[in-house]
C-alpha positions as a printed NumPy array, in Angstrom:
array([[  28.792,  -23.789, -235.506],
       [  27.342,  -21.25 , -238.15 ],
       [  30.843,  -19.553, -238.954],
       [  31.462,  -21.962, -241.475],
       [  29.835,  -19.951, -244.505],
       [  32.726,  -20.386, -246.97 ],
       [  32.017,  -24.1  , -247.094],
       [  34.894,  -24.702, -249.183],
       [  37.696,  -22.796, -247.369],
       [  36.448,  -22.948, -243.949],
       [  35.088,  -20.656, -241.528],
       [  35.055,  -16.924, -241.903],
       [  37.051,  -16.177, -238.833],
       [  38.314,  -18.27 , -235.731],
       [  37.961,  -17.623, -232.02 ],
       [  41.384,  -16.678, -231.301],
       [  41.163,  -13.859, -234.432],
       [  38.309,  -12.191, -232.523],
       [  39.841,  -12.428, -229.62 ],
       [  42.857,  -10.732, -230.828],
       [  40.582,   -7.841, -232.415],
       [  38.531,   -7.377, -229.312],
       [  41.817,   -7.591, -227.319],
       [  40.601,  -10.485, -225.033],
       [  43.322,  -12.446, -223.145],
       [  41.028,  -14.64 , -220.923],
       [  38.877,  -17.407, -221.922],
       [  36.489,  -16.684, -219.64 ],
       [  33.795,  -15.254, -222.321],
       [  34.483,  -17.535, -224.982],
       [  31.056,  -18.924, -225.276],
       [  29.704,  -15.454, -225.344],
       [  32.165,  -14.209, -227.877],
       [  31.271,  -17.664, -230.229],
       [  27.678,  -16.696, -229.939],
       [  28.643,  -13.177, -231.128],
       [  30.189,  -14.811, -233.927],
       [  27.446,  -16.725, -235.265],
       [  25.072,  -13.869, -234.643],
       [  27.393,  -11.649, -236.705],
       [  27.785,  -14.039, -239.44 ],
       [  24.008,  -14.601, -239.858],
       [  23.295,  -10.93 , -239.824],
       [  25.764,  -10.411, -242.659],
       [  24.23 ,  -12.757, -244.796],
       [  20.656,  -11.953, -243.757],
       [  21.864,   -8.084, -244.617],
       [  22.601,   -9.323, -248.296],
       [  19.97 ,  -11.778, -248.688],
       [  22.628,  -14.376, -249.283],
       [  23.003,  -18.061, -247.983],
       [  27.106,  -17.768, -248.493],
       [  29.841,  -15.409, -248.761],
       [  30.435,  -14.489, -252.425],
       [  33.771,  -16.294, -253.751],
       [  36.427,  -13.916, -253.354],
       [  34.988,  -11.557, -251.294],
       [  35.874,  -13.416, -247.788],
       [  38.403,  -10.693, -246.819],
       [  35.771,   -7.769, -247.022],
       [  33.07 ,  -10.423, -245.303],
       [  35.841,  -11.095, -242.458],
       [  36.414,   -7.587, -241.688],
       [  32.788,   -6.723, -241.573],
       [  32.331,   -9.524, -239.143],
       [  35.09 ,   -8.513, -236.832],
       [  33.268,   -5.096, -236.701],
       [  30.17 ,   -6.581, -236.185],
       [  31.281,   -8.774, -233.407],
       [  32.931,   -5.659, -231.648],
       [  29.644,   -3.685, -231.993],
       [  28.006,   -6.557, -230.211],
       [  30.57 ,   -7.096, -227.571],
       [  30.466,   -3.618, -226.508],
       [  28.02 ,   -2.363, -223.973],
       [  25.871,   -0.512, -226.042],
       [  25.51 ,   -4.065, -228.45 ],
       [  25.21 ,   -6.092, -225.185],
       [  22.169,   -3.741, -223.945],
       [  20.594,   -3.832, -227.231],
       [  21.149,    0.127, -227.679],
       [  23.194,   -0.762, -230.825],
       [  20.596,   -2.534, -233.212],
       [  21.584,   -3.978, -236.628],
       [  24.733,   -3.956, -238.369],
       [  27.454,   -1.143, -237.478],
       [  27.805,    1.262, -240.328],
       [  31.479,    0.481, -241.081],
       [  30.496,   -3.109, -241.819],
       [  27.228,   -1.974, -244.118],
       [  29.209,   -0.063, -246.135],
       [  31.659,   -2.64 , -246.666],
       [  28.936,   -5.344, -247.621],
       [  26.373,   -3.119, -249.266],
       [  27.93 ,   -3.841, -252.919],
       [  27.026,   -7.546, -252.173],
       [  23.225,   -7.239, -251.712],
       [  21.003,   -9.022, -253.418],
       [  17.794,   -6.564, -253.428],
       [  14.594,   -8.209, -253.583],
       [  12.174,   -6.833, -256.056]])
């Protein structure tokens, strides 16, 4: 699972945390949610041009990741109408972007 971006500390978030955030009680969509979890982490890191979450910034990336999973999980995200990261997640992680010149 790609979610283990903070190698020394463990995954950015767990399936249980994401399901609580999404208010999902059943296990029916666990595989779908796990796919969104991986995609969200990859999207956050790609947005920042980073290979890992900056040390000490795990909480910020966790919130941005939860927002991104929720964005992907909603009907607009599933249908491809919501592209990229949600603006709220972008605002959280923009200070950590490594811009290429």
